[in-house]
VOGUFI-316955 format. One record per residue (C-alpha): x, y negated, z; residue in three letters; residue number from 0. Coordinates in steps of 0.2 Angstrom, whole numbers. Each point is the difference from the previous one (the first is absolute). Example, Ala and Ser with C-alpha at 12.3 -4.5 7.8 and 13.67 -1.06 7.14 Angstrom:
<pts>
<pt><u>62</u><v>22</v><w>39</w><residu>Ala</residu><num>0</num></pt>
<pt><u>6</u><v>-17</v><w>-3</w><residu>Ser</residu><num>1</num></pt>
</pts>
This chain:
<pts>
<pt><u>-593</u><v>-536</v><w>-100</w><residu>Unk</residu><num>0</num></pt>
<pt><u>-17</u><v>4</v><w>9</w><residu>Unk</residu><num>1</num></pt>
<pt><u>-6</u><v>-15</v><w>-6</w><residu>Unk</residu><num>2</num></pt>
<pt><u>7</u><v>-2</v><w>-18</w><residu>Unk</residu><num>3</num></pt>
<pt><u>-8</u><v>17</v><w>-1</w><residu>Unk</residu><num>4</num></pt>
<pt><u>-17</u><v>-8</v><w>4</w><residu>Unk</residu><num>5</num></pt>
<pt><u>2</u><v>-11</v><w>-15</w><residu>Unk</residu><num>6</num></pt>
<pt><u>6</u><v>14</v><w>-13</w><residu>Unk</residu><num>7</num></pt>
<pt><u>17</u><v>-4</v><w>2</w><residu>Unk</residu><num>8</num></pt>
<pt><u>15</u><v>14</v><w>1</w><residu>Unk</residu><num>9</num></pt>
<pt><u>15</u><v>-8</v><w>2</w><residu>Unk</residu><num>10</num></pt>
<pt><u>13</u><v>8</v><w>-10</w><residu>Unk</residu><num>11</num></pt>
<pt><u>13</u><v>2</v><w>14</w><residu>Unk</residu><num>12</num></pt>
<pt><u>1</u><v>-6</v><w>19</w><residu>Unk</residu><num>13</num></pt>
<pt><u>17</u><v>-7</v><w>5</w><residu>Unk</residu><num>14</num></pt>
<pt><u>3</u><v>-5</v><w>17</w><residu>Unk</residu><num>15</num></pt>
<pt><u>8</u><v>-15</v><w>2</w><residu>Unk</residu><num>16</num></pt>
<pt><u>15</u><v>-1</v><w>13</w><residu>Unk</residu><num>17</num></pt>
<pt><u>-2</u><v>-14</v><w>8</w><residu>Unk</residu><num>18</num></pt>
<pt><u>2</u><v>-7</v><w>17</w><residu>Unk</residu><num>19</num></pt>
<pt><u>-18</u><v>-3</v><w>6</w><residu>Unk</residu><num>20</num></pt>
<pt><u>5</u><v>-10</v><w>17</w><residu>Unk</residu><num>21</num></pt>
<pt><u>-11</u><v>-16</v><w>3</w><residu>Unk</residu><num>22</num></pt>
<pt><u>11</u><v>-14</v><w>1</w><residu>Unk</residu><num>23</num></pt>
<pt><u>2</u><v>-10</v><w>18</w><residu>Unk</residu><num>24</num></pt>
<pt><u>-18</u><v>-11</v><w>1</w><residu>Unk</residu><num>25</num></pt>
<pt><u>-5</u><v>8</v><w>-17</w><residu>Unk</residu><num>26</num></pt>
<pt><u>-18</u><v>-3</v><w>-3</w><residu>Unk</residu><num>27</num></pt>
<pt><u>-11</u><v>15</v><w>-5</w><residu>Unk</residu><num>28</num></pt>
<pt><u>-5</u><v>-6</v><w>-19</w><residu>Unk</residu><num>29</num></pt>
<pt><u>18</u><v>-7</v><w>-2</w><residu>Unk</residu><num>30</num></pt>
<pt><u>5</u><v>18</v><w>5</w><residu>Unk</residu><num>31</num></pt>
<pt><u>-10</u><v>10</v><w>-11</w><residu>Unk</residu><num>32</num></pt>
<pt><u>2</u><v>-14</v><w>-15</w><residu>Unk</residu><num>33</num></pt>
<pt><u>20</u><v>3</v><w>4</w><residu>Unk</residu><num>34</num></pt>
<pt><u>0</u><v>19</v><w>0</w><residu>Unk</residu><num>35</num></pt>
<pt><u>-10</u><v>2</v><w>-15</w><residu>Unk</residu><num>36</num></pt>
<pt><u>12</u><v>-11</v><w>-10</w><residu>Unk</residu><num>37</num></pt>
<pt><u>15</u><v>7</v><w>8</w><residu>Unk</residu><num>38</num></pt>
<pt><u>-7</u><v>18</v><w>-6</w><residu>Unk</residu><num>39</num></pt>
<pt><u>-3</u><v>-6</v><w>-18</w><residu>Unk</residu><num>40</num></pt>
<pt><u>18</u><v>-7</v><w>1</w><residu>Unk</residu><num>41</num></pt>
<pt><u>6</u><v>16</v><w>4</w><residu>Unk</residu><num>42</num></pt>
<pt><u>-10</u><v>9</v><w>-13</w><residu>Unk</residu><num>43</num></pt>
<pt><u>8</u><v>-4</v><w>-18</w><residu>Unk</residu><num>44</num></pt>
<pt><u>-13</u><v>5</v><w>-14</w><residu>Unk</residu><num>45</num></pt>
<pt><u>8</u><v>10</v><w>-13</w><residu>Unk</residu><num>46</num></pt>
<pt><u>-5</u><v>-4</v><w>-18</w><residu>Unk</residu><num>47</num></pt>
<pt><u>-21</u><v>0</v><w>-3</w><residu>Unk</residu><num>48</num></pt>
<pt><u>-1</u><v>2</v><w>19</w><residu>Unk</residu><num>49</num></pt>
<pt><u>-9</u><v>-13</v><w>12</w><residu>Unk</residu><num>50</num></pt>
<pt><u>4</u><v>4</v><w>20</w><residu>Unk</residu><num>51</num></pt>
<pt><u>-14</u><v>-2</v><w>12</w><residu>Unk</residu><num>52</num></pt>
<pt><u>5</u><v>-4</v><w>17</w><residu>Unk</residu><num>53</num></pt>
<pt><u>-9</u><v>-4</v><w>16</w><residu>Unk</residu><num>54</num></pt>
<pt><u>-3</u><v>-2</v><w>19</w><residu>Unk</residu><num>55</num></pt>
<pt><u>-14</u><v>-1</v><w>11</w><residu>Unk</residu><num>56</num></pt>
<pt><u>2</u><v>-8</v><w>16</w><residu>Unk</residu><num>57</num></pt>
<pt><u>-13</u><v>1</v><w>15</w><residu>Unk</residu><num>58</num></pt>
<pt><u>2</u><v>-14</v><w>12</w><residu>Unk</residu><num>59</num></pt>
<pt><u>-9</u><v>-5</v><w>16</w><residu>Unk</residu><num>60</num></pt>
<pt><u>4</u><v>-18</v><w>2</w><residu>Unk</residu><num>61</num></pt>
<pt><u>18</u><v>-3</v><w>-3</w><residu>Unk</residu><num>62</num></pt>
<pt><u>6</u><v>17</v><w>2</w><residu>Unk</residu><num>63</num></pt>
<pt><u>3</u><v>13</v><w>-13</w><residu>Unk</residu><num>64</num></pt>
<pt><u>-5</u><v>17</v><w>3</w><residu>Unk</residu><num>65</num></pt>
<pt><u>10</u><v>12</v><w>-13</w><residu>Unk</residu><num>66</num></pt>
<pt><u>0</u><v>18</v><w>-1</w><residu>Unk</residu><num>67</num></pt>
<pt><u>-2</u><v>9</v><w>18</w><residu>Unk</residu><num>68</num></pt>
<pt><u>16</u><v>10</v><w>4</w><residu>Unk</residu><num>69</num></pt>
<pt><u>-11</u><v>14</v><w>9</w><residu>Unk</residu><num>70</num></pt>
<pt><u>-17</u><v>2</v><w>6</w><residu>Unk</residu><num>71</num></pt>
<pt><u>3</u><v>-11</v><w>15</w><residu>Unk</residu><num>72</num></pt>
<pt><u>2</u><v>-13</v><w>-9</w><residu>Unk</residu><num>73</num></pt>
<pt><u>-15</u><v>0</v><w>-12</w><residu>Unk</residu><num>74</num></pt>
<pt><u>-9</u><v>4</v><w>15</w><residu>Unk</residu><num>75</num></pt>
<pt><u>5</u><v>-18</v><w>6</w><residu>Unk</residu><num>76</num></pt>
<pt><u>-2</u><v>-8</v><w>-17</w><residu>Unk</residu><num>77</num></pt>
<pt><u>-18</u><v>6</v><w>-1</w><residu>Unk</residu><num>78</num></pt>
<pt><u>-5</u><v>-5</v><w>19</w><residu>Unk</residu><num>79</num></pt>
<pt><u>6</u><v>-16</v><w>-3</w><residu>Unk</residu><num>80</num></pt>
<pt><u>-9</u><v>-2</v><w>-15</w><residu>Unk</residu><num>81</num></pt>
<pt><u>-16</u><v>9</v><w>7</w><residu>Unk</residu><num>82</num></pt>
<pt><u>-16</u><v>-12</v><w>1</w><residu>Unk</residu><num>83</num></pt>
<pt><u>11</u><v>-14</v><w>-7</w><residu>Unk</residu><num>84</num></pt>
<pt><u>5</u><v>-10</v><w>-16</w><residu>Unk</residu><num>85</num></pt>
<pt><u>16</u><v>4</v><w>-10</w><residu>Unk</residu><num>86</num></pt>
<pt><u>7</u><v>-5</v><w>-16</w><residu>Unk</residu><num>87</num></pt>
<pt><u>6</u><v>11</v><w>-14</w><residu>Unk</residu><num>88</num></pt>
<pt><u>11</u><v>-8</v><w>-13</w><residu>Unk</residu><num>89</num></pt>
<pt><u>6</u><v>9</v><w>-16</w><residu>Unk</residu><num>90</num></pt>
<pt><u>13</u><v>-8</v><w>-10</w><residu>Unk</residu><num>91</num></pt>
<pt><u>4</u><v>7</v><w>-16</w><residu>Unk</residu><num>92</num></pt>
<pt><u>13</u><v>-4</v><w>-14</w><residu>Unk</residu><num>93</num></pt>
<pt><u>0</u><v>8</v><w>-18</w><residu>Unk</residu><num>94</num></pt>
<pt><u>19</u><v>0</v><w>-7</w><residu>Unk</residu><num>95</num></pt>
<pt><u>1</u><v>1</v><w>-20</w><residu>Unk</residu><num>96</num></pt>
<pt><u>12</u><v>-8</v><w>-13</w><residu>Unk</residu><num>97</num></pt>
<pt><u>-9</u><v>-17</v><w>4</w><residu>Unk</residu><num>98</num></pt>
<pt><u>4</u><v>0</v><w>17</w><residu>Unk</residu><num>99</num></pt>
<pt><u>-8</u><v>2</v><w>15</w><residu>Unk</residu><num>100</num></pt>
<pt><u>-18</u><v>-5</v><w>4</w><residu>Unk</residu><num>101</num></pt>
<pt><u>-8</u><v>-1</v><w>18</w><residu>Unk</residu><num>102</num></pt>
<pt><u>-18</u><v>0</v><w>8</w><residu>Unk</residu><num>103</num></pt>
<pt><u>-5</u><v>2</v><w>18</w><residu>Unk</residu><num>104</num></pt>
<pt><u>-16</u><v>2</v><w>9</w><residu>Unk</residu><num>105</num></pt>
<pt><u>-7</u><v>-2</v><w>17</w><residu>Unk</residu><num>106</num></pt>
<pt><u>-14</u><v>9</v><w>6</w><residu>Unk</residu><num>107</num></pt>
<pt><u>-7</u><v>-4</v><w>18</w><residu>Unk</residu><num>108</num></pt>
<pt><u>-6</u><v>16</v><w>7</w><residu>Unk</residu><num>109</num></pt>
<pt><u>-11</u><v>4</v><w>16</w><residu>Unk</residu><num>110</num></pt>
<pt><u>3</u><v>17</v><w>6</w><residu>Unk</residu><num>111</num></pt>
<pt><u>-14</u><v>6</v><w>11</w><residu>Unk</residu><num>112</num></pt>
<pt><u>4</u><v>6</v><w>18</w><residu>Unk</residu><num>113</num></pt>
<pt><u>6</u><v>17</v><w>-1</w><residu>Unk</residu><num>114</num></pt>
<pt><u>-5</u><v>13</v><w>12</w><residu>Unk</residu><num>115</num></pt>
<pt><u>14</u><v>11</v><w>8</w><residu>Unk</residu><num>116</num></pt>
<pt><u>-6</u><v>14</v><w>-8</w><residu>Unk</residu><num>117</num></pt>
<pt><u>0</u><v>-7</v><w>-15</w><residu>Unk</residu><num>118</num></pt>
<pt><u>17</u><v>-6</v><w>0</w><residu>Unk</residu><num>119</num></pt>
<pt><u>6</u><v>17</v><w>6</w><residu>Unk</residu><num>120</num></pt>
<pt><u>-9</u><v>9</v><w>-14</w><residu>Unk</residu><num>121</num></pt>
<pt><u>7</u><v>-12</v><w>-11</w><residu>Unk</residu><num>122</num></pt>
<pt><u>19</u><v>1</v><w>4</w><residu>Unk</residu><num>123</num></pt>
<pt><u>-1</u><v>18</v><w>1</w><residu>Unk</residu><num>124</num></pt>
<pt><u>-5</u><v>0</v><w>-19</w><residu>Unk</residu><num>125</num></pt>
<pt><u>16</u><v>-8</v><w>-3</w><residu>Unk</residu><num>126</num></pt>
<pt><u>-7</u><v>-16</v><w>-11</w><residu>Unk</residu><num>127</num></pt>
<pt><u>10</u><v>-12</v><w>9</w><residu>Unk</residu><num>128</num></pt>
<pt><u>19</u><v>6</v><w>-6</w><residu>Unk</residu><num>129</num></pt>
<pt><u>7</u><v>-11</v><w>-14</w><residu>Unk</residu><num>130</num></pt>
<pt><u>-13</u><v>-13</v><w>3</w><residu>Unk</residu><num>131</num></pt>
<pt><u>2</u><v>-18</v><w>5</w><residu>Unk</residu><num>132</num></pt>
<pt><u>-10</u><v>-2</v><w>16</w><residu>Unk</residu><num>133</num></pt>
<pt><u>-3</u><v>19</v><w>0</w><residu>Unk</residu><num>134</num></pt>
<pt><u>-15</u><v>-1</v><w>-11</w><residu>Unk</residu><num>135</num></pt>
<pt><u>-4</u><v>-1</v><w>-17</w><residu>Unk</residu><num>136</num></pt>
<pt><u>-18</u><v>-7</v><w>-6</w><residu>Unk</residu><num>137</num></pt>
<pt><u>-3</u><v>16</v><w>-14</w><residu>Unk</residu><num>138</num></pt>
<pt><u>3</u><v>10</v><w>16</w><residu>Unk</residu><num>139</num></pt>
<pt><u>-11</u><v>8</v><w>13</w><residu>Unk</residu><num>140</num></pt>
</pts>
């Protein structure tokens, strides 16, 4: 919702899709992001005059998908893995309306500077990592 607000869009409602977000065995990060956005759209039936926008963001280091960390320790492991390295952020969107489902995805290559232990500790203490793929969001701290 933060990103939509930046372009002046306020959703009428937010309806979380109840889907299984477990990656399939050997599923690649881009395919996973696209499948998640599509499954969310398929599970979200638009009402008359509505369009449902669904999205999924995946952070990947190589073939490894870094999901939403379960706890602070996992967030630390994710951020330490990415510190000083390149990783990919893949976002897939699916728009579901009376015309069907339309899909797009974009992959961004990100190089994270090396994080000092004190910086990492301070970031984790803020709690921004919660609910974020890979434990961070580019628009955050």
